[in-house]
N, C-alpha and C positions, 0 to 999 in steps of 0.2 A: 353215964358217959355215952353219948350217942355213937361214937366211933366204934364201940364194942358191940353194937347191935348188928348182927350179920344178915338181918332180913333183906334190906334192899341190895346190899353189896354182893351177897351170895347169888342172888338172881341175876344181877348184871354180869357177874363172873361166868355163870353157867351159860347164859345166852350168848355172851361174846365168844366163849370157846366153842359153842355149838356152831356159830357162824364161821369161825376160823377153821373148823374141822370139816364142814360140809360144803359151804358155798364157795369159799375162796379157792380151795384146791381144784374144784371143777372148773372154775374160770381160768385158773393158771394153766391147767393141763389141756385146755381146749385150744390154746395157741399152738401154731406150728412154726417150726424154724424156717427161715427163708431159704436156706441152702441145706438140702438133705445130705447127710454124709454119704460119700461114695466109697466103694470098696477099693482098697489099695491093691496095686498090682503085686503079684506074688513071685516076680522074677528074682532069681538069686543074683546077687552082685558078684562079679568076677573079681576075685582077690588075687594079687600077685605077691610073691615074697619080695622083701626089700633087701637088696644087696648092700650090705654095710661097707663103707669105703675103707675100713681098716683091716 
């Protein structure tokens, strides 16, 4: 049964994972975001107690 012969398919599997783990992540990580994140202001919000009407 030829589908049980692992010779060609194992090499294809190894080479495809080698490409996925080496070439593709470097291409993806080389892209930069168009808007760099900026620091949020650290000012405290002034809270006031709520007077309940009853």
